[in-house]
C-alpha positions in Angstrom: 8.0 -1.6 26.7 6.8 2.0 26.9 3.4 2.3 28.6 1.8 5.2 26.6 -1.5 5.0 28.4 0.0 5.8 31.8 0.9 9.3 30.6 -1.4 10.0 27.7 -4.7 8.2 28.4 -6.6 11.2 27.0 -4.6 11.4 23.8 -6.4 9.4 21.1 -4.7 8.7 17.8 -6.6 8.2 14.5 -4.6 6.3 11.9 -5.7 6.8 8.3 -4.6 4.2 5.7 -5.0 3.9 2.0 -5.8 0.2 2.2 -5.7 -2.6 4.8 -5.9 -6.2 5.7 -7.8 -8.4 5.1 -8.9 -7.0 1.8 -5.4 -5.9 0.7 -2.7 -8.3 1.9 0.2 -6.3 0.5 3.4 -5.1 2.0 1.6 -1.9 2.8 -1.1 -3.8 4.7 1.4 -5.9 6.6 3.4 -2.8 7.7 0.2 -1.0 8.7 -1.0 -4.0 10.7 2.4 -4.3 12.5 2.5 -0.6 13.4 -1.1 -0.6 14.6 -0.7 -3.8 16.6 2.5 -2.5 18.4 1.0 0.9 19.1 -1.9 -0.9 20.8 0.6 -3.0 22.8 2.3 0.2 23.9 -1.1 1.4 25.3 -1.9 4.0 22.6 -5.7 4.6 22.3 -5.7 4.0 18.6 -8.5 4.0 16.1 -7.7 2.8 12.6 -9.6 3.9 9.5 -9.2 3.4 5.8 -9.6 6.3 3.4 -13.1 7.4 2.4 -14.3 5.3 -0.4 -12.0 2.3 0.2 -12.3 -0.5 -0.9 -14.8 0.4 -3.6 -12.6 3.3 -4.9 -9.8 0.8 -5.2 -11.7 -1.9 -7.0 -11.0 -4.3 -4.1 -13.4 -6.7 -2.5 -17.2 -7.1 -2.7 -19.6 -4.4 -3.8 -21.1 -4.4 -0.3 -18.6 -3.5 2.4 -18.6 -4.3 6.1 -18.3 -1.2 8.2 -15.2 -2.8 9.8 -12.9 -5.8 9.7 -11.0 -7.1 12.7 -7.7 -8.9 12.1 -6.1 -10.2 15.3 -6.2 -7.3 17.7 -6.7 -4.5 15.1 -10.1 -3.2 13.9 -10.1 -1.5 10.6 -13.0 1.0 10.2 -14.4 1.9 6.8 -15.5 5.4 5.8 -18.1 5.0 3.0 -18.0 7.6 0.2 -18.9 7.4 -3.5 -15.5 7.1 -5.2 -14.9 10.3 -7.1 -11.1 9.9 -7.2 -8.3 12.4 -7.4 -8.6 13.4 -11.0 -11.2 15.7 -12.4 -13.0 15.8 -9.0 -9.9 16.0 -6.9 -10.9 19.1 -4.9 -14.4 17.8 -4.4 -13.0 14.5 -3.0 -10.6 16.2 -0.7 -13.3 18.4 0.7 -15.7 15.5 1.4 -13.0 13.2 2.6 -11.4 15.8 5.0 -14.9 16.4 6.5 -15.4 12.7 7.1 -12.0 12.2 8.6 -12.4 15.3 10.9 -15.7 13.9 12.1 -14.1 10.5 12.7 -11.3 12.2 14.7 -13.9 14.0 16.8 -15.8 10.8 17.4 -12.7 9.0 18.8 -11.4 12.0 20.6 -8.2 12.0 18.7 -5.5 14.6 19.3 -3.3 13.2 16.5 -4.1 12.1 12.9 -1.4 9.8 11.6 -1.9 9.2 7.9 0.1 6.9 5.6 0.8 7.5 2.0 -0.1 8.2 -0.6 -1.3 11.8 -0.9 -4.8 10.7 -1.8 -5.1 9.6 1.8 -2.6 12.0 3.4 -3.8 15.3 2.0 -7.4 15.0 3.1 -6.2 13.7 6.5 -3.8 16.7 7.0 -6.6 19.0 6.0 -8.9 17.3 8.5 -6.3 17.8 11.2 -6.2 21.5 10.5 -10.0 21.6 10.4 -10.2 19.8 13.8 -7.4 21.8 15.4 -5.3 18.8 16.2 -1.8 17.5 15.1 -1.2 15.8 11.8 1.6 13.3 10.8 2.1 12.2 7.3 4.0 8.9 6.8 5.8 8.6 3.4 6.0 4.9 2.6 6.3 5.3 -1.2 5.5 7.4 -4.1 2.9 6.2 -6.7 4.4 8.4 -9.4 7.9 6.9 -8.8 6.5 3.4 -9.2 4.7 4.4 -12.4 7.9 5.9 -13.8 9.7 2.6 -13.3 7.2 1.1 -15.7 7.0 4.1 -18.1 10.3 6.0 -18.5 8.6 8.9 -20.1 6.2 9.5 -17.2 8.4 12.0 -15.2 8.0 14.5 -18.0 4.2 14.5 -17.8 1.8 16.8 -16.0 0.3 14.0 -13.9 3.7 13.1 -12.5 4.6 16.7 -11.7 1.1 17.2 -10.1 1.6 14.2 -7.9 5.0 15.4 -6.8 3.6 18.8 -5.9 0.7 17.3 -3.9 3.0 14.9 -2.0 5.2 17.7 -0.9 2.2 19.9 -0.1 0.9 17.1 2.2 4.2 17.1 4.0 4.2 20.8 4.3 0.7 20.7 5.9 1.8 18.1 8.4 3.2 18.9 11.8 5.7 16.0 11.4 6.6 13.4 8.8 7.9 9.9 8.7 9.9 8.5 5.8 10.4 4.8 5.2 14.1 5.2 4.4 17.1 7.6 4.6 17.1 7.8 0.8 13.4 8.9 0.7 14.1 11.4 3.4 16.9 12.9 1.3 14.6 13.0 -1.7 11.9 14.9 0.4 14.5 17.3 1.8 15.7 18.0 -1.8 12.1 18.8 -2.6 11.9 21.5 0.1 10.7 19.8 3.3 12.7 20.7 6.4 15.1 17.9 7.5 14.2 18.2 11.1 10.6 17.7 10.3 11.2 14.1 9.0 11.9 11.1 11.2 13.0 7.9 9.4 10.6 5.0 10.2 12.0 2.0 8.5 10.4 -1.3 7.7 10.7 -3.8 10.6 9.5 -7.3 11.3 7.7 -9.1 14.1 10.6 -11.3 15.2 8.2 -13.4 17.3 6.3 -14.4 14.2 9.2 -14.7 11.7 11.6 -17.3 13.1 13.7 -20.0 11.5 11.8 -23.1 10.5 12.8 -26.5 9.1 11.7 -27.1 5.5 8.1 -28.0 5.0 8.2 -31.6 3.8 4.8 -31.5 2.1 5.7 -28.5 0.0 9.2 -29.8 -0.6 7.8 -33.0 -2.1 5.1 -31.1 -4.0 7.7 -29.0 -5.9 10.4 -31.8 -6.0 13.0 -29.7 -4.1 14.7 -32.6 -2.2 18.4 -32.3 -2.7 18.2 -28.9 -4.3 19.5 -25.5 -3.1 16.5 -23.3 -3.3 16.7 -19.6 -4.5 13.4 -17.9 -3.8 11.4 -14.8 -4.4 8.1 -14.1 -2.5 6.1 -11.0 -3.4 4.5 -9.1 -6.3 6.1 -9.6 -9.7 6.4 -5.9 -10.6 8.6 -4.9 -13.5 11.1 -3.1 -11.2 11.9 -6.3 -9.2 14.4 -7.4 -11.9 13.1 -11.0 -11.9 14.1 -11.6 -15.5 17.7 -11.4 -14.5 17.2 -13.7 -11.6 15.6 -16.3 -13.9 18.5 -16.0 -16.3 21.0 -16.3 -13.5 19.5 -19.6 -12.2 19.3 -21.0 -15.7 23.0 -20.2 -16.2 23.9 -21.9 -12.8 21.9 -25.0 -13.9 23.9 -25.1 -17.1 27.0 -25.1 -14.9 25.5 -28.2 -13.2 24.6 -26.6 -9.9 21.6 -28.3 -8.2 19.7 -25.0 -7.8 15.9 -24.3 -8.2 14.2 -20.9 -8.3 10.9 -20.8 -6.4 8.7 -17.9 -7.5 5.9 -17.3 -5.0 3.2 -14.7 -5.8 1.8 -13.0 -8.8 1.8 -9.7 -10.7 -0.8 -9.6 -13.4 0.7 -8.7 -16.8 4.3 -9.0 -15.6 3.7 -12.6 -14.4 2.4 -13.4 -17.9 5.6 -11.9 -19.4 7.8 -13.9 -17.0 6.0 -17.1 -17.9 6.4 -16.3 -21.6 10.1 -15.7 -21.0 10.3 -19.0 -19.2 8.7 -20.8 -22.2 11.1 -19.0 -24.5 14.0 -20.3 -22.5 12.7 -23.9 -22.8 10.5 -24.2 -19.7 13.4 -25.5 -17.5 12.0 -27.4 -14.5 14.3 -25.6 -12.2 12.1 -22.5 -12.4 8.8 -23.0 -10.5 5.9 -20.6 -10.4 3.6 -21.3 -7.4 1.0 -18.5 -8.0 -0.4 -16.5 -5.1 -0.5 -18.4 -1.8 -2.6 -17.8 1.3 -1.2 -15.2 3.7 -1.1 -17.7 6.5 1.0 -20.1 4.4 3.8 -17.7 3.5 6.1 -18.9 6.3 5.8 -22.5 4.9 7.2 -21.2 1.6 9.9 -19.2 3.3 11.0 -22.5 5.0 11.9 -24.0 1.7 14.3 -21.2 0.6 18.0 -21.1 1.2 18.9 -17.9 -0.6 16.7 -14.9 -1.3 17.9 -12.4 -3.9 16.3 -9.0 -4.4 17.6 -7.9 -7.9 15.8 -4.6 -8.1 16.6 -2.3 -11.0 18.1 1.2 -10.3 14.8 3.1 -10.7 14.0 5.9 -8.3 11.3 3.9 -6.6 13.8 1.2 -5.9 16.4 3.7 -4.6 13.9 5.3 -2.2 11.4 2.6 -1.1 12.7 -0.6 0.4 10.7 -3.9 0.3 9.6 -5.6 3.5 10.5 -9.1 2.4 14.3 -8.9 3.0 13.7 -8.3 6.7 11.3 -11.2 6.9 13.8 -13.4 5.2 16.7 -12.3 7.4 14.5 -12.9 10.5 13.8 -16.4 9.3 17.5 -17.1 8.9 17.8 -16.8 5.1 20.8 -15.6 3.2 20.0 -12.5 1.3 21.6 -11.1 -1.9 20.5 -7.6 -3.0 21.2 -5.2 -5.9 23.1 -2.0 -5.2 20.3 0.4 -4.7 20.2 2.8 -1.8 17.1 1.5 -0.1 18.5 -2.1 -0.1 22.0 -1.2 1.0 20.5 0.5 4.1 19.4 -3.0 5.0 22.2 -5.2 3.9 25.9 -4.6 4.6 27.9 -6.4 1.9 29.9 -9.4 3.3 28.4 -9.0 6.8 24.6 -9.4 6.7 24.3 -10.5 3.1 25.9 -9.9 -0.3 25.4 -7.0 -2.7 25.8 -7.1 -6.5 25.8 -4.4 -9.1 22.3 -3.6 -10.2 21.6 -4.7 -13.7 24.9 -6.7 -14.0 23.9 -10.3 -14.8 27.4 -11.7 -14.6 27.9 -10.2 -11.1 24.6 -11.6 -10.0 25.6 -15.1 -11.3 29.0 -14.8 -9.6 27.5 -13.8 -6.2 24.9 -16.5 -6.4 27.6 -19.1 -7.3 29.7 -18.0 -4.3 26.7 -18.7 -2.1 25.8 -22.0 -3.7 29.3 -23.4 -3.3 29.9 -22.3 0.3 27.3 -23.5 2.9 29.6 -21.9 5.5 29.3 -18.4 3.9 25.5 -18.8 3.6 25.3 -19.7 7.3 27.6 -16.9 8.5 25.7 -14.2 6.5 22.3 -15.6 7.6 23.3 -15.7 11.3 24.6 -12.1 11.2 21.6 -10.9 9.2 19.2 -12.4 11.7 21.1 -10.9 14.6 21.0 -7.5 13.0 17.2 -7.7 12.4 16.7 -8.7 16.1 18.8 -5.7 17.3 17.8 -3.0 14.8 14.5 -3.9 13.0 12.2 -5.4 15.6 8.8 -3.7 15.5 8.9 -3.6 19.3 11.8 -1.2 19.2 11.1 0.6 15.9 7.5 1.5 17.0 9.0 3.5 19.9 10.2 6.1 17.3 6.5 6.8 16.6 5.8 7.3 20.3 8.6 9.8 20.6 7.2 11.9 17.7 3.7 11.6 19.2 5.0 12.9 22.5 6.9 15.8 21.0 3.8 17.0 19.2 1.5 16.7 22.2 4.0 18.6 24.4 4.6 21.3 21.7 
């Protein structure tokens, strides 16, 4: 492992996040925690902050906020600010936030500010780097307006969408270097005008020491009556673009074909969860489909242990093409067989017939066919799962992926 401190003991790094654990246990929070933890292991003198106003500006957590929260070896510092948002008072917020971030950078003697999307966090952070005379890195993990467009197909033709797109690109232009979460998102940014050589792909990865194969949790297996069943599972947020309606229909079809398969749906998703449950009732409330609700973060691995096959049937929306989920890598690390829809961000992770299977996005008969092939061949499931886990260990271990960050840090400090 690279020992950063041996060469750069005087080079502090301020990491600026939109949200964090423990208040926001999302994929964003898990990725942030993994990156911060591994940078600290590499010896980086890292200080982690959340954007000014969080969590109050995000309607998360209590009305009185602790000045910091420590999770494992990472301390998340809060920057209090009355939430004025990015709308009518956008310029006022950016000015106040950039001053606070610049002061925090000075306080921790940072030579780099590394901010993760979206632009509400990144733009003030890049302005703060300019103000402080230090280097700025903007990490593109996703695009809020892409996600909104997946829910509302008319949104790309609106002024708020176009404004967000301009500000995201402006943030990247202000940065000295950028990270992108996928090759597909990098291509989108280059098409928008950012120089290709400015962007380093920093993909999702997984802590392979934490996510390891486990035997099925007997207590949960009995709770959900899964003995003797092949379990298809989804763990995460039930957003509209996940394509979970088609997954439910596929599992029902396979039950009508007398396959002993259950679908375990772990998580929630506000209005979309209500819609999925209504669809379940309309389909006759078949007992093979199980909604667990949200489960504690520390219990997630217990639920993974129950699952044999993890499909990711995302729809072909731009957000799905550009922004990969974290969960397929966790599943592969735990020895699960994965099945993904043919969207660019997922086919960067899964090689069809080698590390998993790929089906045509939006094609229910193809999804059913691929699931049935997996249900009827334990040998195929095992072969794909073994190769998938081996690929994650070799290519998507945070120990190795985090070294890409160090190389960019070093280039900026030497430039």
